[in-house]
GULUMKOL-923139 format. One record per residue: x, y, z of N, C-alpha, C, O, CB in turn. Coordinates in steps of 0.1 Angstrom, whole numbers, plus 5000, padded with zeros to 4 digits. Glycine has a CB too. Example, Ala and Ser with C-alpha at 12.3 -4.5 7.8 and 13.67 -1.06 7.14 Angstrom:
REM residues 2
513249435078512349555078513249675078514249675085511349555090512849785071513749895071512950005079513450115080514149945057
REM end
This chain:
REM residues 283
499827029632501026949636501526889623500826829615500726839646502926899621503526849609503326699609503526629619504926899608503026649597502926509594501526449598501226329595503926439602500626529605499326479609498426479597498426569588498726559620497526379595496626369584495526469586495026499597496026229582495026529575493926629575492626559578492426449573493926719562491726629585490426569588489326659582489326779584490226559603488426599574487226679568486026659577485626549579486926619553485626769582484426769591483126779582483026869575484526879601482226679584481026679577480026769584479226729592480426539576480026899580479126999585477726979581477526909570479627139582476727029588475327009583475127069569474327009561474327089593475827179566475627239552476127139541475527129531476427369551477227069544477826979534476826859533476626809522479226929538476326809544475426689543474126729536473726659527475026649557473626849539472426889532472626909517471726879509471927019538473826969513474126989499474226849492473726839480475327059498474826759498475026629492473626559490473326489480475926539500472726579500471426519500470626579488470026509480470626539513470726709487470026779476470526729462469726719453470126929477471826719461472426669448471926529445471626499433473926669449471826439455471326309453469826309448469426239439471426219465469026399454467626409450467526459436466726409428466926509460468326569433468226619419468726519409468126509398469126749418469726439412470226339402469126229401468926179390471526269407468426189412467426089411466226139402465626069394466926049425465826269404464726329397465126339382464226309373464426469402466326369379466826369365466726239358466326219347468226429364467126129366467025999361465525949358465225889348467725899370464625989368463225959366462626029354461925969347462425999379463026159352462526229340463026169327462326159317462926379341464326129327464826059315464125929312463825899301466326039317463825859323463125729321461725749316461225679308463125649335461125849322459725879317459725929303458825889295459125989326460726009299460826049285461025939276460425929265461926159284461925839280462125729271460925639271460625589260463325649277460225619282459025539282457925599272457325529265458425529296457825729273456825799264457225779249456325759241456725949267458525789246458925769232458725629228458225609216460425809231458925529237458625389233457125369231456725299222459225299244456325429240454925419238454425479225453625419218454125479250455025599222454625669210455025579197454225569188455225809209456225529198456725439187455825319185455425289174458125399189455525249196454625139196453225169190452725099182454525069209452725279195451425329190451425359176450525329168450925449199452525429171452525459157452625339148452025339137453825549155453325239153453425109145452025049144451724979134454325019152451125069154449825019153448825109146447725069143449224989167449325219142448425319135447725409143446825479139447425239127448125429156447525529165448025659162449325679162447725489180447225749158447725889154447925979166448926039167446725949144446925979175447126049188446125999198445125949196446926199185446626019211445726009223445926129231447026149237446125869231444926219232445126349238444226349251443026329250444626459228444926379262444226379275444126519280443626539291445026289285444526619272444226759275444826809288444326899295442826789275446026759292446726819303447126969299447327049308448026739307447326989286447527119280446827119267446627009261449027159279446527239262445827249249446927249237447727339237444927369248446827149229447727129218447227209206446427159198448026979214447727339204447127419194447727379180447127429170447527569197448627299180449127239167448127139162448027109150450527179168447327079171446326979167444927039166444226999158446326869178444627129175443227179177443127329173443927409177442727149191442027359166441627499164440427519173439427439173441327529149440427629181439327669190438527779184439027879180439827709204437227749182436327849176436127969186436027949198434927789173436128089180436128209189435628329182436128369172437628239194434528389188434028509183433028509172432828609165435128599179432328389170431428389159430328279163430428219173432128349146429328269154428228169157427828109144428228149133427028239164427027999145426527919133425227969127424727909118426427779137424728079131423528139125422328119134422428089146423328069112421128139128419928139135419528009142418728009151418828189126420027899136419527769142420127729155419727639162419827659132421227809159421827789172421627909181421628029176423327749171421427889194421227999203422528039211422428109221420127969213423627989207424928019213425928069203425828029191425427899221426928139208428028169200429228089205429128019215428428319199430328099198431528019202432528119208432928219202432227939190433028089220434028169226435128089232434827989239433428259237436428119230437528039234437528029249438027919254438828099229437128129256437228129271436228019277436327989289436828259276435327959269434427859274435127719274434527619278433227859266436327709270437127589270438327599280439027699279437627549256438427509289439527509298440127369299439427269297439027549312441427359302442127229303442927229316443327329321443127209291443027109321443827089334444326939334444126869325442927119347444926899345445426769346444226669347444426549345446226749359443026719349441826629349441226619335440226539333440826689359441626699325441126689312440626829307441126929311440026589311439626819299439026939293437626959297436826869298439226939277437227089298435827119301435327219291436027319288435627179316434127199285433527299276432227339284431327259287433127229262432227469287431127519295430227619287430727699280431727599307428927589288427927679282427327769293426927719304426827599275427327899291426827989301426028109295426128119282427928039310425428189303424728299297425728399292426728419298423828369308425328469281426228569275425928709282424928719290425928579260426728809278426528939283425228999276424828949266427729029280424729109282423429159277423529219263422529229256423029269286424729259259424829319245425229219235425329249223425929429246425429089238425828979229424628949220423528949224426328859236424928909207423828869198423228739201422028719197424428869184423828659209423328529213423128519228423928579236424228409208422128449233421828449247422928369255423128399266420428379249423528269248424528189255425828189247425928219235423928039255426928159255428228129249428627989252428327939263429228239254429327929243429827789245431127769238431727859232428727689241431527639238432827609232432827509221432027409222433827579242433727519212433927419201435327409197436127509197433027449189435827289195437127259189437027169177436127089176438127199200437927189168438027109156439527079153440427159157437327169144439826969147441126939143441627029132440827069123441326789139442927059132443527119120443627019108443527059097444927179123443826899112444026789102442726739096441726729103444826679108442726709083441626639077441826489077443026439077441426689062440826409079440926259079440026199068438826239067440526209093440526109061439726019052439825879058440825809056440226029037438725829064438625709071439425709084440225799087439225589062439125609092439825599105438825569117437625559115440625719108439425569129438725549141438825669150439925719152439225419148437725709156437625839163436925809177435925749177436925949155437525849187437125809201437125929210438026009210437925689206436125929219436126029230435625969243434825879243435126149226436226009254435825969267435226089274436026189276436925899276434026089278433326209283432226189292431626069293432926299271431826289300430626289308429826409303430326529303430926299323428626389298427826499292426926569302426626519313426926439281426526699299425626769308424226729305423826679295425826919305423426749316422026709315421226839314421526939322421526629327420126849306419326969305418626979292419226949281420127089308417327019292416627049280417327149271417927239276415227099283417327119258417927209248419327189245419927249236417727349253420027109253421527089251421826979241421126879241422227059265422926999234423326889225424926879226425626979224422926919210425326759230426826729229427126669216426526569212427226639241428126719209428426669196429926619195430826699199428126769185430126509189431426459186431326399172430626299170432026349196431926459162431626429148432726469139433626549142430326489144432726409127433526459116432626529106431526489104434426339109433226629099432326709090433226779079434326819081431626819098432626789067433126879057431926929048431026859046434126799048432127049044431127109034431927229027431627339029429827169042432827189018433627289012432927379002433327499000434827229006431927328996431227408985429827378984429327328974432027378972429027408995427627398994427127258998427827169001427127428980425727238997425127119001425626988995425626889001423627138999425926998982426326878975427626828979428026708976426426918960428426908987429726858992429626829007430726809013430826958989428426829013428326809027428426659031427626579026426926869032429426629039429526489044429826499059430526589063430626409036429226409067429326419081429026279088428226199083428326519087429726259099429526139107429326179121430226249127430626029106428226139128427826199141427726099152427325989151426526269139428126159164427726109177427126229184427826329186428926039185425926209189425226319196424426269208423826159207424326399187424526339219423726309231422926429235423526539237424626249243421626419235420726529239420626539254420526439261419326519233420726659259420626679274419326639279419126619291420926819277418326639271416926609275416726459278415826409284415926659265417626369272417526229274419026169273419426119263416626159263419626179284421126139285421225989286422325939289421826209296420125909285420225769285420225709270420225589268419125709293420225799261420225759246421325829239421725939241418825789240421825749229422825799220422325809206421625719201424125709220422525919199422025939185423225939176424226009178421226069184423225839166424325829157423725859143422525829140425025689157424525909134424025949121425125969111426325979115423126069121424825969098425726009088425026089078423826069076426525889081425726189071425126269061425926269048427126279049424926419066425226249037425926259024425126349015423926329013426026109018425726449010425126549001423926609008422926649002424726488988424026629022422926689029421826599033420926639040422326799021421826479028420826379032421326289043422426229042420326289020420526279054421026209066420326089069419126069065421026299077420925999076420325879081420725859095421925849098420625749072419825849105420225839119419625719126418725649121419725959126420125689138419625579146419825609160420825669164420425449142418925579169418925599183419225479191418625369188417625669188420125479200420625369208420325389223420725489228422125339206419725289229419525289243420825249250421325139248418325199248421325339258422725319264422725219275423625149277423325449268421625209283421625129294422225189306422325129317422224999291422625319305423125399316422825539313422425579302424725369318423125629323422925769322424325839318425225839327422325839334424425889306425725949302426126069310427226119309425625979287425126129318425426249326426026209340426426299347424226329327425926079343426326039357427826009358428426019368425525919361428425959347429825919348430425919334429825949324429925769353431725899333432525899321432325769313432425659319434025929323432125779300432025659292432725689279433025809275430525619289433125589271433825599259432925579247432125479247435025499258432925669238432025669226433025679214433925759214431025789226432725609203433625609192432925569179431825509180434825509194433525599168433025549155434225519146435225579147432125649148434025419137435025379127434425409114433325359111435525229129435225469105434825499091435725419082436925449082434925649089435225329075436025249065435425279051434325339050436025099069436125229041435525259027434225199025433525239015436525209017433725099032432425039030431525019042430524959041432724899024431925079053431025069065431325179075432425239075431324929072430325209083430425289095430025209107429025139107429525419093430825219118430525139130430725229142431625309143431425019131429725219151429725299163429925209175429425099176428425379165430725259185431025179197430725259210430925379210432525139197430325189220430125249233430925159243430625039244428625269237431825219250432625139260433225009253433124899259431825099272433725029241434424929234433424809229433924709225435524869242432124839229431124739224430524799211430024909211430124709235430424719201429824759188428324779191427624679196430024659177427724899188426324919191425524949178424324939178426125039200426224979167425424999154426424999143427625039144424725139155425924959131426724949119425824989107424724949106427324799117426425059098425825099085426725059074427825089073425525259085426024979064426724939052426024969040426124909030427024779053425125069041424325119029425325159018426425199020423425239033424825139005425625188994426125328995427125368990424825168981425225419002425625559003426925569011427725669009424525639010427225479021428425489029429625479020430625549022428425379039429525399009430725379000431025508992432025518986430525258991430025598992430225718984430825828993431025938988428925768978431025809006431625909014433125899012433825809017431225879029433625999005435025999002435826119005437026129004435225968987435126229009435726359012436426349025435826299035434726469011437626409026438326419039437526509048436926609044439726469037437426479061436726549071437526589083438526519086435426479075437126699090437826739102437026689114435726669113438026889103437626659125437026609137436626729146437426819149438026519145435426729151434826829160434426779173434026659174433726909152434426859183433726829196433126969201433827069201434626769206431826969205431227089209430027069218429626949220430827169197429527179224428327179232427527289227427927409227428627189247426227269223425427379217423927359221423527259227425527379202423127459218421727449220421027529209421627609202421327509234419727499208418927559197417427579202416827499208418927469185416927699198415527719199414727679187413627629188415227869203415327699175414727669163414427519161413427479155415627709151415327429167415127289167414527229180414827119184416527219164413627309186413127279199412327139199412327079209412327389204411727109188411026979188411926859189411526759194410226969175413126879185414126769187414826779200414926679207415126779175415326899204416226909215415526959228416126949239417427009212414327019227413627069238414027219240414827279233414026989251413327279250413527419253414527429265414227379275412127489257415527509263416527529273416027619284415227709282417827589267416427589296416027669308417227749312418127699319415527579320417227889310418427969313418727969328419927989332418228109309417727939336418027939351418927829355419427829366416627929358419127729347419927609350421427639346422227549350419427489343421727749340423127769335424027789348423527829358423127899326425327749346425927699335425927539334425527479344427427739335426327489322426427349320427827319315428427399308425327299310428327199318429727169314429727029308429226929314430627179326430427019297430826889291432226859295433126939293430726899275432426749302433726709307434326599298433726499296433626659322435526619293436226529284437626499290438426579293436426599270437826369291439126329296440126279285441326269288439026219307439526249273440426199263439726199249438526179248440826049266440526239239440126219225441226149218442426179220439726359218440926049210441925969204441525939189440325939185442125829211442525909181442325879167443325779162444525789166442426009158442925679154443825589149443425549134442325589130443925459157444225479128444025439114442825349112442125359102445225369108442525269123441425169123441125129137441925159146441825049114440025059139439625009152440624899155440724799147438224959152441224899167442224799171441724699181442524619186443424879177440424699183439824599192439824639206439524559215440624469190440124759209440124809223439924959223440025029213441524779230439525019234439425159236440725229238441525189247438425189248441125319229442425379230442525469242443625479248442625469217441425529247441525609259441825529272442225589282440325689260441725399271442025319282443425259281443925179290441025199283444225309271445425239268446525279277447425199280445925279254446525409283447625449291447025499305445825519306448425559285447925519314447525569327447125719325447625789316448725559337446225769334445825909332446925999333447925979341444825939343446926099325448026199324448926179313449626279309448726199337449026059307449826039295449226099283448026109282450125889294450026139273449526199261450426179250451626219250449326349263449926099240450726089227450526209219449526239214450325959220451626289218451426419211452126419197452126529191452126519220452626309192453126309179452426209171452826189159454726289180
REM end
């Protein structure tokens, strides 16, 4: 009819389309807010000297090198295979299992090391270790560019035969000094935070943000070579008096890691507790 106003009928299709547009716009705003929040967290952390907090929702190959297709020689009974490392929203798992019948080593396991070298700093891991004779969980920094005289290392190790104790040590020119700490809990039962700080004149080890050991020997002041950060799970028959005899019938074993973090110095708190699970400072 001439002169009558037009009427727009809100059909179900139009309503549904408008609803989807609202949902998409809301999701985009949430993603933008999350991205901004992450940048702000990264900036704040960088100002404090936090280099990274990695929760392994994905494997950052710019940060980590995964050992694959080789072994450390006769003193270890496992080789390194990349397939023994997996990551998910729950973190990272390093699994030791029996190898194939034609493999030179009875077991395969996993190891990661940083691409970057560090001279001094604070290094932290949150993990639950496997239990079992012959197993060694290692979190450490290491360098040996040119023989024994250049060997420097700082260790956190937990033996599967006694998961209620923590072994800490340092090595300079191949000479080591170690100390065993009674944890007061079983490291195979739940996740705990383990860390060490390397300064020009001291080494300090922490468990769940509590100082458990300190070394200030003159030798510590001679540790000056940059080192790379490692995390691995291994076993040995040659060192059986220390680690025990592994039982193949118990395979597989898994080391579960929810976080690895590094900063310029100890900041008075555990870095892996700094953010909600799933967050990852990647720069």
